[in-house]
N, C-alpha and C positions, 0 to 999 in steps of 0.2 A: 485756620488757614488765613494767611495774609493776602491782602488785595493783589500784591504783585505775583503771588503764586497762582491766582485765578486766571491771569492773562498769559501764563507761560505756554499754554496750549495753542495760542493763536499763531497763524502763519504770519510771515512778514507783511507789513502794511500794504505793499503794492499788490499783494495777492487777495486782499479783502475787497468785497464789493463796496461801492459807494452809491448813495442815493441817485436815482436817475434824474436827469434834468430835461428840460424842454429844448425846443429849437425855434429859431426865428427864421421864417421864410417869407420874403417880401415884407408886407406890412402886418403880418400876423405872427403871434407866438403860439406854438403848439405844445401841449403837455399831455402825456398819456397816463391814464390810471386804469387799474383793473378793479372790477366789482368783486369784492370778497364777501364771504358769508356774513361777516359783521355789518356789511353795507345794505343787506337786504331786509325786507320786512317779512311778515308771516306768509305772504303770497309769493315770495321768491323774487320780487323785483326790488330794485334799488330804492331805498327809502328817500323820500323827496328832499329832506334836509341835507342829505349827503352831497347833493349837487352843490350846495353852498360851500361845503368843505373843499370839494374838488376845484371849484372856481377860485376859491381863496388860495389854494396851493398853486394853481396856475398863475395867478396874479403875483404871488410871492416869487415864483421862479422867474417870471418876466422881469420883475424889479432887479433880481440878482443878475440876470443876463444884461441888463442895462447899466450895471454897476451902481445901482441905487441901494445904499446900505441903510435900511431903516433902523436896524439895531444900533449902529454907530451913531446915527442922528438922534435916536432916542436917548442913548446913554450920554451924549454930549449936551443934552438938554435942548436940542433944536426942535424936536417933534417927530411925528410920524403920520402916516396915512390912517384914516379911519373911515369906514363906510358911512356915508351920510344918507343914501337912499338906494334902493334897488327895486327892480321889477323882474320877476321871473315867470316864464311860461314853459310848461311841460308839454312836450309833443308826443313822446313815445317812451316806453319804459326800458331801462337797462336791466339786465338780469345777471344772476350769478355767473362769474367767469367771463363776462363780456369785457372787451377792451373798449375804453371810452377815451376819445380824443377831445381835449379841451382846446378851443381856438379863442384867442383873445386879440381884440383889435382896440386901439385907442381911437376914440371918436372925437373927443374934444379935450383940449388942454387949456386950463385957465391958470391964473396966477396962484390960486390957492386950492385948486381941485382938478381932477381928471375924470372924464366920463369914458367908460369902457364898455364894449359889447363882448359878451362871452357866449360861446355856443358849445354844447356838448354833443358830439357826434358818436355814433356807434363806430367802433374801429373795425379793422380788417376789411373783408370784402363788402361789408354793409356800410361803408363810411359815408354814404349819401343820406343815411337815416339820421335826421335831427332828433335828439333826445330832449334837449332843453335849451332855452336861450335866456340870457339875463343881461339887462342893462344895469350898470352899477356906477354910482358916483362916489368917488373917494375924495375926502377933503384932507388937506394937510393941517394938522392941529398941533399947537404948542403943548408942552407937558401939562399946562393948566386946562387943556381941553378947548381952548379958543382957536378959531380959524387963524391961520397964519400963511403968509406967502411961502410957497415951496422954494427950496434952494434953486438958484439959477442953473446949476449943473443938472438937476433933476428935470427942470423944464426943457433944457437943451436935449437931454437924453430922450425924452418923449417926443420932442419935435423931430429929432432924427429918426425915431422909430416910425412916426407917421409919414415922414418924407419918403420912406422906402416904397410906399405905394405908387409914387410917381416914377419909380425906377424899376419896372417889372424885370425880373430875372436877376436881381442883385441880392445876394445873400447877406446875412448879418455881418459877416466878416469881409464884405466887399467883393467876394468872388462871384463868378457867374454861375447861376443855378442851371442844372440840366433842364431841357424842355419838358421832361417827364416828372418834374418835381410835383409833389402832392399839392393841389390847390383845391380846397373844398368848395363846393358850390354854395352860393349864398342863399 
């Protein structure tokens, strides 16, 4: 069987699912994940290291939404972000089939690094339940691994993201958010 024969059963491209993305509301990015069986340990709760993966996915989605293309920068020899330090606190366990909402806020933007705060909340009706919180610093590094100034466009994208907090009710696309928009308690 040839490779092209294997795809002949697929419906047209516009009928196929695409990976889910997050949303930017005010000064925060939100990204949803679900706890699958593979994410749990023997006791049926989400294994602690999986929060790091979920937080990483949320950060990657935030960058994508801010039009920050790490892959292109890496391939062009400019560099990419790398985690330089993090601190995580676990508050409550997530369990199989729970929806988890990852909230990301930029705390501090420097010439060569960004500090972000990320929180994992139980989704659905229990969304006021904090599961974990992490502070992470990512540094922009050249291909040789040495710190380097981030591209000016990236700095501007983060500054614009942070500035949204000074404009409550403004969405990422500049539209007005409804008064009932989800805003998680800190």
